[in-house]
C-alpha positions as CSV (number, residue, x, y, z in Angstrom):
1,M,17.9,-31.3,24.3
2,F,17.4,-34.2,21.9
3,E,19.8,-35.2,19.2
4,I,18.8,-35.2,15.5
5,D,20.1,-37.9,13.2
6,E,22.5,-36.3,10.7
7,Q,20.6,-37.6,7.7
8,V,17.3,-36.2,9.1
9,K,19.0,-32.9,9.8
10,Q,20.4,-32.8,6.2
11,A,16.9,-33.6,4.8
12,M,15.4,-30.8,6.9
13,M,18.0,-28.3,5.7
14,I,17.3,-29.2,2.0
15,K,13.5,-28.7,2.6
16,A,14.1,-25.4,4.3
17,M,16.4,-24.2,1.5
18,N,13.7,-25.1,-1.1
19,R,11.0,-23.3,0.8
20,R,13.3,-20.2,1.2
21,E,14.0,-20.2,-2.6
22,Q,10.2,-20.4,-3.3
23,A,9.2,-17.8,-0.8
24,A,7.1,-14.8,-1.9
25,R,9.2,-11.8,-1.1
26,M,7.7,-8.3,-0.6
27,I,9.2,-5.1,0.6
28,W,7.0,-2.3,2.0
29,V,7.2,1.5,2.5
30,N,5.1,4.0,4.4
31,F,4.5,7.6,3.5
32,N,1.9,10.3,4.1
33,F,0.8,13.7,2.9
34,E,-1.8,16.3,3.6
35,G,-4.7,16.3,1.1
36,I,-8.0,17.9,0.5
37,H,-10.8,16.0,-1.1
38,A,-14.6,15.8,-1.2
39,Y,-17.2,13.0,-1.5
40,P,-20.1,14.6,-3.5
41,A,-22.3,11.5,-3.2
42,A,-22.4,12.0,0.6
43,A,-25.4,14.3,0.0
44,D,-27.3,11.3,-1.6
45,T,-26.4,8.9,1.3
46,A,-27.2,11.4,4.1
47,K,-29.1,10.0,7.0
48,E,-30.5,11.8,10.1
49,G,-28.7,12.0,13.4
50,E,-25.4,10.2,14.0
51,Y,-25.4,8.5,10.6
52,D,-25.5,11.9,8.7
53,V,-22.3,12.3,6.7
54,S,-23.5,15.0,4.3
55,F,-20.6,17.2,5.5
56,L,-18.3,15.0,3.4
57,Q,-19.6,16.4,0.2
58,Y,-17.6,19.6,0.9
59,P,-13.8,19.8,0.5
60,H,-12.1,18.7,3.7
61,R,-8.6,17.9,4.9
62,H,-7.0,14.6,5.9
63,T,-3.5,13.2,6.3
64,F,-3.5,10.4,3.8
65,H,-1.3,7.5,5.0
66,F,0.0,4.9,2.5
67,K,1.6,1.5,3.0
68,V,2.8,0.1,-0.3
69,Q,4.1,-3.5,-0.6
70,I,5.7,-4.7,-3.8
71,E,7.1,-8.1,-4.8
72,V,10.8,-8.4,-5.1
73,Y,12.7,-11.3,-6.7
74,H,15.6,-11.8,-4.4
75,S,17.0,-10.9,-1.0
76,D,19.4,-8.2,-2.1
77,R,16.8,-5.5,-2.8
78,D,16.1,-5.4,-6.5
79,I,14.0,-2.4,-5.4
80,E,15.7,-0.2,-2.8
81,F,13.3,0.9,0.1
82,I,14.2,4.6,0.2
83,Q,14.2,5.1,-3.5
84,F,10.9,3.3,-3.9
85,K,9.3,5.4,-1.1
86,R,10.5,8.6,-2.7
87,W,9.3,7.5,-6.1
88,C,5.9,6.7,-4.7
89,L,5.6,10.0,-2.9
90,N,6.6,11.8,-6.1
91,Q,3.6,10.3,-7.9
92,F,1.6,12.7,-5.8
93,G,3.8,15.7,-6.2
94,N,6.4,14.8,-3.5
95,G,4.4,15.8,-0.5
96,D,5.2,19.5,-0.6
97,G,2.2,21.5,0.7
98,V,-1.4,20.3,0.7
99,I,-2.4,18.2,-2.3
100,Q,-5.7,18.9,-4.0
101,L,-7.2,15.4,-4.6
102,N,-10.6,16.6,-5.9
103,N,-13.2,13.8,-5.5
104,N,-10.7,10.9,-5.2
105,S,-11.4,8.3,-2.5
106,C,-8.7,6.2,-0.8
107,E,-9.5,3.4,-3.3
108,M,-9.0,5.8,-6.2
109,L,-5.7,7.0,-4.8
110,A,-4.5,3.4,-4.5
111,D,-5.6,2.6,-8.1
112,S,-3.9,5.7,-9.4
113,L,-0.6,4.8,-7.7
114,Y,-0.9,1.2,-8.8
115,N,-1.2,2.3,-12.4
116,Q,2.1,4.1,-12.2
117,I,3.8,1.2,-10.3
118,A,2.6,-1.3,-13.0
119,L,4.2,0.8,-15.7
120,T,7.5,1.2,-13.9
121,F,7.7,-2.2,-12.1
122,P,5.6,-4.5,-14.3
123,D,4.5,-8.0,-13.4
124,R,4.8,-7.8,-9.6
125,R,2.3,-8.4,-6.9
126,V,1.4,-5.1,-5.1
127,V,-0.6,-4.4,-2.0
128,I,-1.6,-0.8,-1.3
129,D,-3.2,0.4,2.0
130,V,-4.5,4.0,2.1
131,S,-6.1,5.6,5.1
132,E,-7.5,8.9,6.2
133,D,-5.8,10.0,9.4
134,L,-4.9,6.4,10.2
135,E,-8.5,5.9,11.1
136,N,-10.4,4.6,8.1
137,G,-9.1,3.3,4.8
138,C,-8.8,0.6,2.2
139,S,-6.4,-2.3,1.3
140,I,-6.2,-3.4,-2.3
141,T,-4.2,-6.4,-3.5
142,Y,-3.1,-6.3,-7.2
143,N,-2.0,-9.7,-8.3
144,K,0.4,-10.4,-11.2
């Protein structure tokens, strides 16, 4: 091992502390629920053969998986994980039973959740990922 000069070591610690204080801090939670939705425009985008997705125009079931990240302002949890997760899930009716989502896409579900987050936790950066069955989905970043 090599020795670090005490003054250099002190300067490095000060830089590290400054970077730590300026760090962007986010927490994240995951949750899921069963939902039924439809994509009526699938009839208009139908193709023949393997690219035909016209079946999506009819109500069908997925497990919708969410990962929600939200900015926090310090390292002592100004938003507590479990409470935030429960709060997010409650925006969809708390996950009891199958949720009727009508014609909402993953992107629409993310936007709807973000609207509620922005009202309750204003002026924070938020990232929301929503997938159908952990297979296909979206990721939307909402900046301050």
